[in-house]
N, CA, C and O atoms as a GROMACS GRO file, in nm:
protein
  460
    1MET      N    1   0.229  -2.054   0.918
    1MET     CA    2   0.102  -1.998   0.970
    1MET      C    3   0.163  -1.968   1.122
    1MET      O    4   0.231  -2.042   1.192
    2SER      N    5   0.114  -1.832   1.147
    2SER     CA    6   0.164  -1.768   1.275
    2SER      C    7   0.154  -1.855   1.397
    2SER      O    8   0.103  -1.966   1.385
    3LYS      N    9   0.194  -1.817   1.504
    3LYS     CA   10   0.198  -1.902   1.623
    3LYS      C   11   0.036  -1.896   1.662
    3LYS      O   12  -0.032  -1.997   1.683
    4LYS      N   13  -0.010  -1.768   1.667
    4LYS     CA   14  -0.149  -1.759   1.711
    4LYS      C   15  -0.245  -1.834   1.639
    4LYS      O   16  -0.340  -1.884   1.699
    5THR      N   17  -0.229  -1.847   1.505
    5THR     CA   18  -0.308  -1.935   1.416
    5THR      C   19  -0.281  -2.071   1.432
    5THR      O   20  -0.362  -2.160   1.404
    6ALA      N   21  -0.153  -2.090   1.482
    6ALA     CA   22  -0.153  -2.247   1.490
    6ALA      C   23  -0.228  -2.290   1.620
    6ALA      O   24  -0.297  -2.392   1.615
    7THR      N   25  -0.217  -2.213   1.745
    7THR     CA   26  -0.282  -2.222   1.843
    7THR      C   27  -0.416  -2.247   1.839
    7THR      O   28  -0.469  -2.347   1.888
    8ALA      N   29  -0.481  -2.141   1.770
    8ALA     CA   30  -0.642  -2.148   1.731
    8ALA      C   31  -0.663  -2.261   1.681
    8ALA      O   32  -0.754  -2.326   1.733
    9ALA      N   33  -0.590  -2.319   1.568
    9ALA     CA   34  -0.633  -2.454   1.488
    9ALA      C   35  -0.639  -2.568   1.576
    9ALA      O   36  -0.733  -2.648   1.574
   10SER      N   37  -0.516  -2.580   1.672
   10SER     CA   38  -0.484  -2.681   1.759
   10SER      C   39  -0.587  -2.682   1.880
   10SER      O   40  -0.611  -2.787   1.939
   11SER      N   41  -0.641  -2.576   1.910
   11SER     CA   42  -0.767  -2.568   2.020
   11SER      C   43  -0.868  -2.563   1.957
   11SER      O   44  -0.946  -2.513   2.038
   12ARG      N   45  -0.927  -2.582   1.860
   12ARG     CA   46  -1.067  -2.598   1.789
   12ARG      C   47  -1.113  -2.749   1.817
   12ARG      O   48  -1.043  -2.848   1.796
   13HIS      N   49  -1.254  -2.748   1.873
   13HIS     CA   50  -1.304  -2.862   1.868
   13HIS      C   51  -1.315  -2.965   1.746
   13HIS      O   52  -1.311  -2.901   1.641
   14ILE      N   53  -1.326  -3.097   1.725
   14ILE     CA   54  -1.350  -3.155   1.633
   14ILE      C   55  -1.480  -3.235   1.645
   14ILE      O   56  -1.521  -3.257   1.759
   15TYR      N   57  -1.541  -3.277   1.550
   15TYR     CA   58  -1.677  -3.330   1.537
   15TYR      C   59  -1.670  -3.457   1.453
   15TYR      O   60  -1.642  -3.443   1.334
   16ARG      N   61  -1.692  -3.574   1.498
   16ARG     CA   62  -1.708  -3.702   1.431
   16ARG      C   63  -1.841  -3.708   1.388
   16ARG      O   64  -1.927  -3.710   1.476
   17VAL      N   65  -1.878  -3.712   1.256
   17VAL     CA   66  -2.025  -3.697   1.248
   17VAL      C   67  -2.036  -3.858   1.127
   17VAL      O   68  -1.962  -3.889   1.034
   18ASP      N   69  -2.134  -3.913   1.171
   18ASP     CA   70  -2.156  -4.055   1.106
   18ASP      C   71  -2.296  -4.058   1.042
   18ASP      O   72  -2.387  -4.011   1.111
   19LYS      N   73  -2.326  -4.103   0.927
   19LYS     CA   74  -2.455  -4.079   0.900
   19LYS      C   75  -2.484  -4.237   0.838
   19LYS      O   76  -2.405  -4.284   0.756
   20PHE      N   77  -2.589  -4.306   0.878
   20PHE     CA   78  -2.595  -4.439   0.853
   20PHE      C   79  -2.767  -4.421   0.789
   20PHE      O   80  -2.848  -4.335   0.823
   21VAL      N   81  -2.788  -4.542   0.677
   21VAL     CA   82  -2.914  -4.568   0.646
   21VAL      C   83  -2.921  -4.716   0.674
   21VAL      O   84  -2.855  -4.800   0.612
   22VAL      N   85  -3.018  -4.746   0.787
   22VAL     CA   86  -3.029  -4.878   0.842
   22VAL      C   87  -3.148  -4.920   0.787
   22VAL      O   88  -3.241  -4.840   0.779
   23PRO      N   89  -3.167  -5.076   0.733
   23PRO     CA   90  -3.296  -5.116   0.705
   23PRO      C   91  -3.365  -5.165   0.871
   23PRO      O   92  -3.299  -5.185   0.973
   24ASP      N   93  -3.480  -5.172   0.856
   24ASP     CA   94  -3.560  -5.176   0.971
   24ASP      C   95  -3.512  -5.321   1.035
   24ASP      O   96  -3.495  -5.318   1.157
   25ALA      N   97  -3.488  -5.445   0.972
   25ALA     CA   98  -3.432  -5.559   1.028
   25ALA      C   99  -3.307  -5.546   1.107
   25ALA      O  100  -3.282  -5.617   1.204
   26ALA      N  101  -3.234  -5.460   1.063
   26ALA     CA  102  -3.100  -5.446   1.120
   26ALA      C  103  -3.096  -5.339   1.238
   26ALA      O  104  -2.993  -5.320   1.303
   27ARG      N  105  -3.204  -5.276   1.260
   27ARG     CA  106  -3.211  -5.142   1.353
   27ARG      C  107  -3.155  -5.171   1.489
   27ARG      O  108  -3.064  -5.103   1.536
   28GLN      N  109  -3.215  -5.282   1.558
   28GLN     CA  110  -3.192  -5.337   1.693
   28GLN      C  111  -3.058  -5.395   1.710
   28GLN      O  112  -3.028  -5.423   1.826
   29GLU      N  113  -2.968  -5.420   1.618
   29GLU     CA  114  -2.850  -5.494   1.623
   29GLU      C  115  -2.746  -5.388   1.589
   29GLU      O  116  -2.629  -5.407   1.623
   30PHE      N  117  -2.787  -5.263   1.514
   30PHE     CA  118  -2.711  -5.172   1.480
   30PHE      C  119  -2.689  -5.052   1.601
   30PHE      O  120  -2.586  -4.986   1.619
   31LEU      N  121  -2.822  -5.045   1.682
   31LEU     CA  122  -2.842  -4.957   1.805
   31LEU      C  123  -2.748  -5.028   1.919
   31LEU      O  124  -2.675  -4.970   1.999
   32GLY      N  125  -2.764  -5.145   1.908
   32GLY     CA  126  -2.684  -5.210   1.983
   32GLY      C  127  -2.540  -5.165   2.005
   32GLY      O  128  -2.498  -5.127   2.115
   33LYS      N  129  -2.469  -5.171   1.898
   33LYS     CA  130  -2.316  -5.135   1.860
   33LYS      C  131  -2.306  -5.008   1.885
   33LYS      O  132  -2.209  -4.960   1.943
   34VAL      N  133  -2.408  -4.939   1.844
   34VAL     CA  134  -2.367  -4.779   1.858
   34VAL      C  135  -2.378  -4.754   2.005
   34VAL      O  136  -2.280  -4.696   2.052
   35ARG      N  137  -2.457  -4.779   2.075
   35ARG     CA  138  -2.462  -4.771   2.230
   35ARG      C  139  -2.355  -4.787   2.291
   35ARG      O  140  -2.302  -4.703   2.364
   36SER      N  141  -2.301  -4.930   2.256
   36SER     CA  142  -2.188  -4.974   2.358
   36SER      C  143  -2.042  -4.919   2.297
   36SER      O  144  -1.943  -4.900   2.368
   37THR      N  145  -2.048  -4.897   2.150
   37THR     CA  146  -1.924  -4.803   2.148
   37THR      C  147  -1.922  -4.635   2.187
   37THR      O  148  -1.824  -4.564   2.203
   38HIS      N  149  -2.066  -4.600   2.197
   38HIS     CA  150  -2.065  -4.460   2.279
   38HIS      C  151  -2.013  -4.449   2.428
   38HIS      O  152  -1.947  -4.367   2.492
   39GLN      N  153  -2.079  -4.578   2.451
   39GLN     CA  154  -2.012  -4.612   2.616
   39GLN      C  155  -1.857  -4.568   2.649
   39GLN      O  156  -1.808  -4.497   2.737
   40LEU      N  157  -1.797  -4.650   2.526
   40LEU     CA  158  -1.639  -4.647   2.556
   40LEU      C  159  -1.628  -4.522   2.503
   40LEU      O  160  -1.537  -4.473   2.570
   41LEU      N  161  -1.663  -4.439   2.426
   41LEU     CA  162  -1.607  -4.311   2.378
   41LEU      C  163  -1.626  -4.230   2.485
   41LEU      O  164  -1.531  -4.160   2.519
   42LYS      N  165  -1.734  -4.223   2.551
   42LYS     CA  166  -1.770  -4.134   2.669
   42LYS      C  167  -1.639  -4.134   2.790
   42LYS      O  168  -1.609  -4.040   2.862
   43ALA      N  169  -1.591  -4.234   2.787
   43ALA     CA  170  -1.518  -4.262   2.892
   43ALA      C  171  -1.352  -4.214   2.853
   43ALA      O  172  -1.263  -4.214   2.938
   44GLN      N  173  -1.335  -4.182   2.740
   44GLN     CA  174  -1.206  -4.136   2.673
   44GLN      C  175  -1.194  -3.990   2.718
   44GLN      O  176  -1.284  -3.908   2.733
   45PRO      N  177  -1.049  -3.977   2.739
   45PRO     CA  178  -1.006  -3.811   2.753
   45PRO      C  179  -1.034  -3.734   2.626
   45PRO      O  180  -1.005  -3.775   2.514
   46GLY      N  181  -1.095  -3.613   2.653
   46GLY     CA  182  -1.135  -3.517   2.550
   46GLY      C  183  -1.246  -3.534   2.487
   46GLY      O  184  -1.269  -3.475   2.382
   47PHE      N  185  -1.332  -3.619   2.545
   47PHE     CA  186  -1.491  -3.643   2.494
   47PHE      C  187  -1.542  -3.530   2.551
   47PHE      O  188  -1.509  -3.505   2.667
   48VAL      N  189  -1.628  -3.443   2.483
   48VAL     CA  190  -1.719  -3.345   2.529
   48VAL      C  191  -1.861  -3.376   2.553
   48VAL      O  192  -1.922  -3.363   2.660
   49ARG      N  193  -1.914  -3.426   2.418
   49ARG     CA  194  -2.047  -3.478   2.424
   49ARG      C  195  -2.083  -3.563   2.292
   49ARG      O  196  -2.004  -3.577   2.199
   50ASP      N  197  -2.220  -3.621   2.295
   50ASP     CA  198  -2.243  -3.697   2.151
   50ASP      C  199  -2.400  -3.690   2.167
   50ASP      O  200  -2.467  -3.656   2.265
   51VAL      N  201  -2.434  -3.728   2.053
   51VAL     CA  202  -2.565  -3.703   2.027
   51VAL      C  203  -2.598  -3.800   1.896
   51VAL      O  204  -2.534  -3.789   1.791
   52VAL      N  205  -2.738  -3.925   1.919
   52VAL     CA  206  -2.758  -3.982   1.806
   52VAL      C  207  -2.884  -3.957   1.768
   52VAL      O  208  -2.962  -3.958   1.863
   53LEU      N  209  -2.929  -3.937   1.668
   53LEU     CA  210  -3.058  -3.886   1.584
   53LEU      C  211  -3.098  -3.976   1.508
   53LEU      O  212  -3.018  -4.037   1.437
   54GLU      N  213  -3.245  -4.003   1.509
   54GLU     CA  214  -3.285  -4.103   1.413
   54GLU      C  215  -3.423  -4.035   1.351
   54GLU      O  216  -3.501  -3.963   1.413
   55GLN      N  217  -3.436  -4.083   1.195
   55GLN     CA  218  -3.536  -4.032   1.133
   55GLN      C  219  -3.581  -4.141   1.060
   55GLN      O  220  -3.501  -4.225   1.019
   56THR      N  221  -3.702  -4.150   1.040
   56THR     CA  222  -3.769  -4.246   0.942
   56THR      C  223  -3.732  -4.199   0.788
   56THR      O  224  -3.720  -4.081   0.754
   57SER      N  225  -3.717  -4.295   0.716
   57SER     CA  226  -3.663  -4.250   0.591
   57SER      C  227  -3.731  -4.318   0.483
   57SER      O  228  -3.703  -4.294   0.366
   58GLY      N  229  -3.810  -4.391   0.513
   58GLY     CA  230  -3.934  -4.477   0.427
   58GLY      C  231  -3.973  -4.587   0.481
   58GLY      O  232  -3.937  -4.619   0.595
   59PRO      N  233  -4.042  -4.651   0.418
   59PRO     CA  234  -4.107  -4.789   0.451
   59PRO      C  235  -3.953  -4.882   0.492
   59PRO      O  236  -3.863  -4.899   0.409
   60GLY      N  237  -3.949  -4.929   0.618
   60GLY     CA  238  -3.847  -5.000   0.660
   60GLY      C  239  -3.724  -4.974   0.674
   60GLY      O  240  -3.641  -5.064   0.689
   61ARG      N  241  -3.690  -4.837   0.670
   61ARG     CA  242  -3.558  -4.788   0.654
   61ARG      C  243  -3.547  -4.689   0.765
   61ARG      O  244  -3.651  -4.635   0.805
   62PHE      N  245  -3.426  -4.657   0.821
   62PHE     CA  246  -3.402  -4.537   0.910
   62PHE      C  247  -3.262  -4.473   0.880
   62PHE      O  248  -3.159  -4.531   0.846
   63ASN      N  249  -3.284  -4.323   0.904
   63ASN     CA  250  -3.167  -4.257   0.873
   63ASN      C  251  -3.103  -4.239   1.042
   63ASN      O  252  -3.173  -4.194   1.132
   64PHE      N  253  -2.992  -4.273   1.059
   64PHE     CA  254  -2.916  -4.249   1.200
   64PHE      C  255  -2.794  -4.130   1.148
   64PHE      O  256  -2.729  -4.138   1.044
   65VAL      N  257  -2.786  -4.039   1.234
   65VAL     CA  258  -2.674  -3.938   1.256
   65VAL      C  259  -2.622  -3.974   1.388
   65VAL      O  260  -2.704  -4.004   1.474
   66THR      N  261  -2.492  -3.975   1.419
   66THR     CA  262  -2.440  -3.972   1.527
   66THR      C  263  -2.325  -3.861   1.539
   66THR      O  264  -2.235  -3.856   1.455
   67MET      N  265  -2.331  -3.792   1.624
   67MET     CA  266  -2.213  -3.711   1.622
   67MET      C  267  -2.139  -3.692   1.800
   67MET      O  268  -2.197  -3.692   1.909
   68VAL      N  269  -2.021  -3.679   1.773
   68VAL     CA  270  -1.933  -3.694   1.889
   68VAL      C  271  -1.857  -3.542   1.892
   68VAL      O  272  -1.804  -3.514   1.784
   69GLU      N  273  -1.847  -3.464   1.975
   69GLU     CA  274  -1.762  -3.355   1.978
   69GLU      C  275  -1.655  -3.392   2.086
   69GLU      O  276  -1.687  -3.438   2.195
   70TRP      N  277  -1.498  -3.364   2.038
   70TRP     CA  278  -1.374  -3.387   2.105
   70TRP      C  279  -1.326  -3.256   2.121
   70TRP      O  280  -1.358  -3.163   2.047
   71GLN      N  281  -1.254  -3.248   2.213
   71GLN     CA  282  -1.163  -3.130   2.260
   71GLN      C  283  -1.057  -3.102   2.150
   71GLN      O  284  -1.017  -2.986   2.139
   72SER      N  285  -1.011  -3.193   2.072
   72SER     CA  286  -0.896  -3.164   1.982
   72SER      C  287  -0.899  -3.289   1.901
   72SER      O  288  -0.964  -3.385   1.941
   73GLN      N  289  -0.826  -3.291   1.780
   73GLN     CA  290  -0.783  -3.391   1.689
   73GLN      C  291  -0.707  -3.515   1.736
   73GLN      O  292  -0.723  -3.630   1.695
   74SER      N  293  -0.626  -3.474   1.826
   74SER     CA  294  -0.547  -3.610   1.901
   74SER      C  295  -0.630  -3.651   2.012
   74SER      O  296  -0.598  -3.764   2.051
   75ALA      N  297  -0.723  -3.599   2.076
   75ALA     CA  298  -0.815  -3.647   2.153
   75ALA      C  299  -0.901  -3.746   2.084
   75ALA      O  300  -0.914  -3.854   2.142
   76MET      N  301  -0.962  -3.729   1.971
   76MET     CA  302  -1.028  -3.812   1.890
   76MET      C  303  -0.961  -3.940   1.817
   76MET      O  304  -1.017  -4.047   1.794
   77GLU      N  305  -0.827  -3.902   1.786
   77GLU     CA  306  -0.759  -4.004   1.726
   77GLU      C  307  -0.740  -4.126   1.842
   77GLU      O  308  -0.767  -4.245   1.828
   78ALA      N  309  -0.689  -4.063   1.952
   78ALA     CA  310  -0.662  -4.168   2.057
   78ALA      C  311  -0.789  -4.232   2.110
   78ALA      O  312  -0.779  -4.343   2.163
   79ALA      N  313  -0.892  -4.181   2.102
   79ALA     CA  314  -1.013  -4.246   2.152
   79ALA      C  315  -1.030  -4.357   2.018
   79ALA      O  316  -1.041  -4.478   2.038
   80LYS      N  317  -1.031  -4.310   1.908
   80LYS     CA  318  -1.031  -4.421   1.783
   80LYS      C  319  -0.973  -4.519   1.784
   80LYS      O  320  -1.021  -4.624   1.740
   81ALA      N  321  -0.836  -4.509   1.845
   81ALA     CA  322  -0.740  -4.601   1.870
   81ALA      C  323  -0.807  -4.723   1.973
   81ALA      O  324  -0.797  -4.845   1.957
   82VAL      N  325  -0.874  -4.656   2.073
   82VAL     CA  326  -0.877  -4.712   2.184
   82VAL      C  327  -1.014  -4.819   2.138
   82VAL      O  328  -1.006  -4.936   2.174
   83VAL      N  329  -1.124  -4.777   2.066
   83VAL     CA  330  -1.245  -4.849   2.022
   83VAL      C  331  -1.167  -4.927   1.922
   83VAL      O  332  -1.208  -5.042   1.929
   84MET      N  333  -1.078  -4.917   1.834
   84MET     CA  334  -1.040  -4.995   1.729
   84MET      C  335  -0.988  -5.154   1.818
   84MET      O  336  -1.015  -5.272   1.797
   85ALA      N  337  -0.919  -5.096   1.902
   85ALA     CA  338  -0.854  -5.219   1.988
   85ALA      C  339  -0.959  -5.290   2.038
   85ALA      O  340  -0.953  -5.412   2.023
   86ALA      N  341  -1.073  -5.234   2.106
   86ALA     CA  342  -1.156  -5.312   2.156
   86ALA      C  343  -1.234  -5.412   2.069
   86ALA      O  344  -1.252  -5.532   2.086
   87HIS      N  345  -1.276  -5.327   1.968
   87HIS     CA  346  -1.341  -5.420   1.840
   87HIS      C  347  -1.244  -5.528   1.786
   87HIS      O  348  -1.294  -5.632   1.743
   88ALA      N  349  -1.106  -5.512   1.784
   88ALA     CA  350  -1.037  -5.631   1.743
   88ALA      C  351  -1.025  -5.724   1.842
   88ALA      O  352  -1.011  -5.840   1.803
   89LYS      N  353  -1.026  -5.699   1.999
   89LYS     CA  354  -1.029  -5.779   2.086
   89LYS      C  355  -1.144  -5.859   2.100
   89LYS      O  356  -1.135  -5.977   2.135
   90SER      N  357  -1.279  -5.789   2.069
   90SER     CA  358  -1.404  -5.876   2.093
   90SER      C  359  -1.440  -5.945   1.956
   90SER      O  360  -1.538  -6.019   1.953
   91GLY      N  361  -1.353  -5.923   1.823
   91GLY     CA  362  -1.377  -5.994   1.700
   91GLY      C  363  -1.459  -5.911   1.642
   91GLY      O  364  -1.467  -5.952   1.526
   92PHE      N  365  -1.541  -5.795   1.656
   92PHE     CA  366  -1.625  -5.701   1.572
   92PHE      C  367  -1.558  -5.629   1.465
   92PHE      O  368  -1.464  -5.552   1.482
   93ASN      N  369  -1.611  -5.656   1.354
   93ASN     CA  370  -1.547  -5.582   1.223
   93ASN      C  371  -1.682  -5.462   1.196
   93ASN      O  372  -1.790  -5.513   1.169
   94PRO      N  373  -1.678  -5.356   1.199
   94PRO     CA  374  -1.785  -5.283   1.165
   94PRO      C  375  -1.822  -5.285   1.024
   94PRO      O  376  -1.940  -5.266   0.993
   95ARG      N  377  -1.734  -5.305   0.939
   95ARG     CA  378  -1.746  -5.312   0.788
   95ARG      C  379  -1.830  -5.432   0.757
   95ARG      O  380  -1.927  -5.434   0.681
   96GLU      N  381  -1.771  -5.546   0.835
   96GLU     CA  382  -1.848  -5.658   0.794
   96GLU      C  383  -2.002  -5.665   0.850
   96GLU      O  384  -2.092  -5.740   0.814
   97LEU      N  385  -2.002  -5.570   0.942
   97LEU     CA  386  -2.161  -5.569   0.990
   97LEU      C  387  -2.258  -5.489   0.910
   97LEU      O  388  -2.378  -5.508   0.897
   98PHE      N  389  -2.172  -5.384   0.854
   98PHE     CA  390  -2.260  -5.282   0.773
   98PHE      C  391  -2.300  -5.365   0.642
   98PHE      O  392  -2.409  -5.339   0.590
   99ALA      N  393  -2.211  -5.469   0.583
   99ALA     CA  394  -2.226  -5.530   0.457
   99ALA      C  395  -2.336  -5.648   0.480
   99ALA      O  396  -2.411  -5.688   0.390
  100ARG      N  397  -2.336  -5.700   0.614
  100ARG     CA  398  -2.420  -5.830   0.652
  100ARG      C  399  -2.556  -5.764   0.671
  100ARG      O  400  -2.657  -5.827   0.639
  101LEU      N  401  -2.562  -5.648   0.719
  101LEU     CA  402  -2.700  -5.593   0.735
  101LEU      C  403  -2.749  -5.492   0.639
  101LEU      O  404  -2.862  -5.445   0.643
  102GLY      N  405  -2.655  -5.462   0.551
  102GLY     CA  406  -2.727  -5.382   0.437
  102GLY      C  407  -2.721  -5.233   0.474
  102GLY      O  408  -2.797  -5.155   0.416
  103ILE      N  409  -2.629  -5.186   0.575
  103ILE     CA  410  -2.625  -5.080   0.612
  103ILE      C  411  -2.507  -4.982   0.545
  103ILE      O  412  -2.385  -5.000   0.542
  104GLU      N  413  -2.592  -4.865   0.491
  104GLU     CA  414  -2.504  -4.755   0.428
  104GLU      C  415  -2.456  -4.658   0.532
  104GLU      O  416  -2.519  -4.608   0.625
  105ALA      N  417  -2.303  -4.640   0.486
  105ALA     CA  418  -2.238  -4.548   0.604
  105ALA      C  419  -2.164  -4.421   0.548
  105ALA      O  420  -2.081  -4.439   0.459
  106ASP      N  421  -2.187  -4.306   0.589
  106ASP     CA  422  -2.116  -4.194   0.530
  106ASP      C  423  -2.023  -4.135   0.678
  106ASP      O  424  -2.084  -4.085   0.772
  107ILE      N  425  -1.903  -4.146   0.680
  107ILE     CA  426  -1.825  -4.103   0.783
  107ILE      C  427  -1.745  -4.003   0.771
  107ILE      O  428  -1.682  -4.001   0.666
  108ALA      N  429  -1.723  -3.898   0.863
  108ALA     CA  430  -1.643  -3.810   0.809
  108ALA      C  431  -1.622  -3.704   0.950
  108ALA      O  432  -1.704  -3.704   1.042
  109ASN      N  433  -1.506  -3.620   0.950
  109ASN     CA  434  -1.452  -3.540   1.058
  109ASN      C  435  -1.500  -3.393   1.020
  109ASN      O  436  -1.472  -3.348   0.908
  110TYR      N  437  -1.571  -3.320   1.111
  110TYR     CA  438  -1.602  -3.152   1.109
  110TYR      C  439  -1.525  -3.086   1.186
  110TYR      O  440  -1.489  -3.136   1.292
  111GLU      N  441  -1.483  -2.958   1.148
  111GLU     CA  442  -1.450  -2.843   1.236
  111GLU      C  443  -1.562  -2.730   1.234
  111GLU      O  444  -1.634  -2.723   1.134
  112VAL      N  445  -1.579  -2.634   1.350
  112VAL     CA  446  -1.669  -2.542   1.332
  112VAL      C  447  -1.602  -2.428   1.254
  112VAL      O  448  -1.480  -2.412   1.259
  113ILE      N  449  -1.691  -2.344   1.176
  113ILE     CA  450  -1.610  -2.229   1.096
  113ILE      C  451  -1.707  -2.129   1.110
  113ILE      O  452  -1.828  -2.152   1.114
  114ASP      N  453  -1.649  -2.007   1.119
  114ASP     CA  454  -1.730  -1.881   1.123
  114ASP      C  455  -1.797  -1.893   1.006
  114ASP      O  456  -1.746  -1.936   0.903
  115ALA      N  457  -1.942  -1.846   1.023
  115ALA     CA  458  -2.033  -1.822   0.899
  115ALA      C  459  -2.116  -1.732   0.918
  115ALA      O  460  -2.195  -1.702   0.828
   0.00000   0.00000   0.00000
């Protein structure tokens, strides 16, 4: 990889996109956790912006998409470590929450491409 290509790749913003299917009975508890996590993320170096989207997906179910834009992969990884430490300190385990509330999750990182 050329120096120019390596620099371009390292300077690209990275997007954390999480998709959730949430039963109605779990909606308020889920949103509370999303809000508290996003407040923590917003305070981290390299945070650019975030958005949380909601769609009714049928009787008693909601689709949520959360997107957080980071200045770099390293900024996102550092923020993830801070969030994981905060969750561990408070005893919060997202996987256990999802299992208990019947939440389906699809979590991935994305980069912008020329299309």
